[in-house]
N, C-alpha and C positions, 0 to 999 in steps of 0.2 A: 275697613281699608286702613292699611299701615304702610308708611312709606318712609324711608330715610336715606341720605346721600351725606357721604364724607368727602367734601371738597378737597381738604388737605389733611393730613395726619392731625387730630386733634380738633378739628372745625367740622361741626355736621349740620344739617337741618332735618327736622323730622315732624311726621304728622301721623296721627291717630284718628280714626272718626268712623261713626255708624250712624245709620239712620234706621230708626225702627219705626214699623209700620203699625198704625192703629193703637198706640201705646196710651196709657194713663197717666193723668198727672193730678196733683192737688192745685185746685183751683179757688179763688176767692167768689163768692156767688152772695146774693141777698136773699133774705127769708122773704117768702112771698108777701105784699102788704105793708113790709116794714123796711127800715133802713138799716137793719142788723145784718152785718155781713157775717158769713161762716165758711169756713174751709171745706170743701167736698172734693170726692174724686171725681174726674172729668175723664172721659174717654176723647182722645183726639183722632180726628180723620187724617189721612194723608200719613206723609213721613215726619218724623221728628229728630233731627240730626244732632248729635253730640261729637265734637272735634277738638283735638288738641292739636297746636302746630308750636314748633320751637326752635330754637338753635342753642347749640352747645359748643362750648370752648372748653377744651382740657389741656392742662399744660402739666408740668411735673409737680406744680403747687399749688394749681388753681383748677376749680371745675366750676365754670360761669354756665348758667342756663337761663334762657330768657322763654317764656311759654306763654301763648294765649289759648284761652278756653271758651268756648261757645256751646251753650245748652239751650236749646231751643224749648226744652219742657221747664226750664226754671221760670221764677216770676220776673214779670217786666217791672222796669221801676215805678209804674203807677201802681200795680199789684201790690209790690212790696211796701210802699207808703199807706194803701189801705189796709192792708193785713196788720200792719204795726200800729196803725191807729184803732182798730178793732179791739186790741189787747184790754183797754180800758172800759169796753164795753160790755154788754150784758153776756156775750158768748166769748169774753176775753179769754177765760181760763180754758176752754174747749179747743179756743183757736191757738194758744200758746202752745197747747199740749201737741195739736197737729203740727205746728210749726217747727217743733224741737224733736220732731221723731226722726228715726235712722233715715238716711238718704238726703235730707234737706241740709247738711253741712254746709253748701256752697248752694244759698237758695236762688240765685239771681241766675241771669243769663250769659253774662259776658266777665271774663277776669283776666288779667295779668300777671304772672307770678315771677319773680326773679330771683334767682338762689346763685350765691357766692360760697364757695368753701374753699378756705387757705388752710393748706396741710404742711406739713413738715416745719411747724413753728417750735421755737423753745433752744436750748442748749444740745438736746439730743434729737431735734427733728422729729417728736413724737406727739406733738400737742396741735390741736384743729381748731378753728375758729369758723362758723358758718353764719350767715346771714341769708334770710328767707323774708321776701316781702311778696305779700298777697294783696292785690289791688282790686276793688270793683269798679269797672268801667260804667256802671250805671249811676254811681253816687260818689265816687272818687273817696269812698272809706278804704281803710286798708288795717293790716297788722303786719309788723315787724317782727320775726323771732330769731333772737341772737343765741347762738350756744357755742360756749366753749369747753373743750375736753382736753384732759391731760391724762396719761396713765400714772398708776400709783401702786407700785410693789408689782407683782407679777400678774396677778389676774383683776385688779381693781383700776376703775378709770374714775377721775373726778371730773364732776362736769358743774358748771354754772350757765343757767339760760334765762332768759329774760322775753317776756312777749308784751309787745307795745302796741297799742290799739289807737288809731287816729280816725278822724270822720266826725261828722255831725252826730247829734244825740238821735238814736234810732236809724242809724245809717245801717247798711246792709251788713257790713262786717262789725262797724263800731256799736252794734246793737247791745251788745254786753260789754258795755266799756268798761274792762278790768285789765290794768297792766298787772301781770303775775311775774313773779322771780322765783327761782328755783336754785337750790345748791344741794349737792349731794354726791355720793359716791354709788357707781354700780359693781357688781361683781359678775365675771364671765367665766 
């Protein structure tokens, strides 16, 4: 199901969602007769919704978006805590390998995403600054990505980028607590 509506020029609300019947998910379970947790495939009965809803404001110089994401197949807050605690146990390497596999980049169930892009900066109005923030609504951990871009010569672009993570140790997004910085050129 997809829907969008533009109330006035430059301001719109939108949503996109689906419900999958009898889907599979990765779920924590305990090995029988032990307290050892392992991640295994689990088949869900009923419908599992995945939905995004957002608002967008576009002007000549700004593009601002606020979005909410709900993923029923994601891990609950308690499941995330159990899984992270299992990394130090006997099945830690196996669980970490399962946890880091493709499709679990956003492992939880609820997120808020804010994006602000400012274009037409600089003397030639050709530079761009983007700020993007992803917040886990389950444990309040988050990540800010800031990017500055400026054209250089005819086909080159200079960029400066920083990724800043916040939240408790072993938080959903702050699990890999690394702030990163990049400086470079790209050719188009």
